[in-house]
C-alpha positions as CSV (number, residue, x, y, z in Angstrom):
1,M,16.2,6.8,31.6
2,N,16.4,4.4,28.6
3,E,13.6,2.3,30.0
4,E,11.3,5.3,30.4
5,K,11.9,6.2,26.7
6,D,11.2,2.6,25.7
7,E,7.9,2.7,27.7
8,E,7.0,6.0,26.1
9,K,7.7,4.7,22.6
10,V,5.5,1.7,23.2
11,R,2.7,3.9,24.6
12,I,2.9,6.3,21.6
13,V,3.0,3.4,19.0
14,K,0.0,1.7,20.6
15,A,-2.0,5.0,20.8
16,V,-1.3,5.8,17.2
17,M,-2.1,2.3,16.0
18,N,-5.4,2.4,17.9
19,D,-6.3,5.9,16.7
20,L,-5.7,5.0,13.1
21,G,-7.0,1.5,13.2
22,L,-3.7,-0.1,12.2
23,S,-2.4,-3.6,12.9
24,G,0.6,-5.6,11.9
25,E,4.3,-5.7,12.7
26,S,5.4,-3.7,9.6
27,K,3.2,-0.8,10.6
28,K,4.4,-1.0,14.2
29,R,8.1,-0.9,13.0
30,L,7.3,2.1,10.8
31,L,5.7,3.9,13.7
32,E,8.6,3.1,16.0
33,K,11.0,4.7,13.5
34,L,8.7,7.8,13.2
35,V,8.7,8.1,17.0
36,D,12.5,8.1,17.1
37,E,12.7,10.5,14.1
38,Y,10.2,13.0,15.5
39,G,11.5,13.0,19.1
40,Y,8.5,11.3,20.8
41,D,6.0,13.9,19.6
42,E,2.8,12.0,19.3
43,A,1.0,14.5,17.2
44,K,3.8,14.7,14.6
45,V,4.0,10.9,14.5
46,K,0.3,10.5,13.9
47,Y,0.4,13.2,11.1
48,K,3.3,11.6,9.3
49,A,1.8,8.1,9.7
50,K,-1.5,9.3,8.2
51,R,0.3,10.8,5.3
52,A,2.4,7.6,4.7
53,F,-0.7,5.3,4.8
54,I,-2.8,7.6,2.6
55,T,0.1,7.7,0.0
56,E,0.4,3.9,0.2
57,R,-3.3,3.3,-0.3
58,Y,-3.3,5.8,-3.2
59,A,-0.4,4.0,-4.9
60,I,-2.2,0.6,-4.5
61,E,-5.4,2.0,-6.0
62,K,-3.5,3.5,-9.0
63,E,-1.8,0.1,-9.5
64,R,-5.1,-1.7,-9.5
65,E,-6.5,0.7,-12.2
66,K,-3.8,-0.3,-14.6
């Protein structure tokens, strides 16, 4: 049972990373945490990830403007 969940987590993380064009271990770890938090619901994980990365990019742009 635990191995099935691990395989499903890996599949969801890879799918979301591919869909959003993400790379890197820090983003992968964040997605793994989101998968755990949202009960392996791929749609919720993708939505929350998009929001997180949009917010991050916005903060970086605001910092550059200063």
